[in-house]
Every structure is written in C-alpha cells, then in structure tokens.
N, C-alpha and C positions, 0 to 999 in steps of 0.2 A: 408935239412940236413939228412932226413931219407931215401933218395934214392927212393922216390915215383916217379912213371912215369905217363906220359900221361896228364900233365897239364902245363899251362903257366900262369904267372902272368902278366896281361895286365894293363896298366895304367888306372886309374879312373880319368877323367878330371873334374875339377871344372867348373861348368856351367857358372859362372860369369867371371872367368879369362882365361879359356881355358887351364890352366896349370894342370899337374898331381898332385893329392894329394900325399903328401909325405908318409903318413901312411896307405893308403888304396890302394887296387888293385882289379881288377876283375879276378876271377878264371875262366879259360877257358880250355876246352879240345877239341882237334881236333880228338880224338879217338872215333869213332862211333861204337857201338855194331852192330852185325847183327840184322835183324829184330827179334823181339820176336815171339815166337810161338803163333799162333792164337788158341783160345779155346773159350769155352762158357762164360768165364769171361771177354773177351776183346770185347768191343762193338765198332763198326765202327760208328762214329758220323760225317763222312765227308759229309753226306747228310743233316745234320742239321746246324743251325746257329752256334752251338758250334764247329763243325768241329773236325778233328783229331780222336784220339782213346781214349777210356775211359777204364781203367782197374779196375775191381771190386776187384780183389785179387792181388796176387803177379805175377810179370812178370815171364814167363817161357822161358828159353833159352836152346838150344841144344848145349852143350859144347863139344860134341863128335868131337875130332880132331880140335876143335876151342877153345883154352883156352881164358880166359879173356885177351883182347889185352893189357891192361895197368892197372895201379892202379886207374886212373880216366878215366871214359868213359861216353859217353852220349848215350841215346837211339836213335835208328834210327827213331822211330815214334815220332810224336808230341803228347805227352800225357799231359793231364792236361790243365789248363787254359792258355790263351795267346799263344797257339801253341808252347810251349817250351818243349824241351826234358827233361827227367829226368836224374839225375846223376846215374850211376852204378859204385860203387867203390868196391875195393877189401877189404877183411877183414883187410889187413894191414893199409888201410886208417882209418878204424874205430878204430883200436888199437892206432894208432898215435894220432888221434884226442882226444881220451879219455885220453891218457897219457899226452898230452900237455894242457889239460883243455879247449879245444875249446867248445864253447856253441852254441846252436842253430842248431845243425845238428841232424836230426833224421834218423834212418836207418830202412828200411824194407827189408826183405829177397827177393832174387830171387830164383826161383826153377829150378833145373836141370832136363830137360826132360829125362825120362827113369829111374830116380832114384826111390828108394822105397818111398821117401818123395813125389815125384811127383805123384805116383800112389795113395797114401793116400789123398793127396791134391785134386786131380781130382775127386776122389770118393766123398769126403765131399762136394765139390762145386756142383757136379751133383745132389746129394741128396737135397741140399738146393734149387737149381734152379727148381728141379722137384716139391718140395713142394710149391714154389712160383707160379709155372705155373698152379696149380690147379685152381686158380682164374684167368680167362683170362684178368681181368682188371689190374693185376699186371704186370708191365713192368718196365724195367730199362731205 
C-alpha cells in the first residue's frame, strides 16, 4: 500500500500439506545491488571453510550515477552465515516499517563512497586497524 518497490511476496508452504500458509509469506527481492566497494574492513573468506565475504563495518557503495535500484535490494556478495545476501533497503522502508509497527527488523547504515562521512569513516577504521596490527598475532 505504501508504493515500495523491489520486492515480491512468495508463498510459504506448509511442510506437511504442501499448501501455502494463508497468513505468512516469504519476502523476496530480485533487485541486486552492484558489488560493494572493497576496503580494509571487508575480508575475503572464500579461501576458508566459512567462504564468502565478512564485513567488519558498514558496506560502502559508489552511488555516483547509480542510485539505489529499488526500495528492497540485496547485496551482490554472499555476506554472513549460510552464504546469504544482506538486505539493502531505502530510508522509505525503514520509515514504513516503523510507522506500521513491524518488529524484528534492525538497520545498519551503508556509506556512500566519496562523501564526507566516508572519509571520516575510513580514517577511523584505518586508525583502529593500525592499532590492532601492532601485535602481529591480532588477525580478523
């Protein structure tokens, strides 16, 4: 009803009957973000058993001439456990969810490459990583 874009409500099937649940659905998005910018806070775990990427901080995107494709998007990378992408949603989604009283959704910011916030964010992370690197046994 809010005019949000980039999502589909797919049926959630009852494992015993094979019929769709009347009151539940799976939220799906076919809108995939471009790959996040690689930086010192994004660790490639493809060579380990965990696989995929691990992001220590916020994801960074270059939005120059590439605005957010839709209100609901997913990351191009497999971040986190089970090789699942993360949701990237617009501020409109966050506002609607809050107004409608949805529970269980947490939001972390993404950072726009080249913005003043990105410069400050990068500097802070580099200082932290430099301090950690003083001891060669410290690794992520």
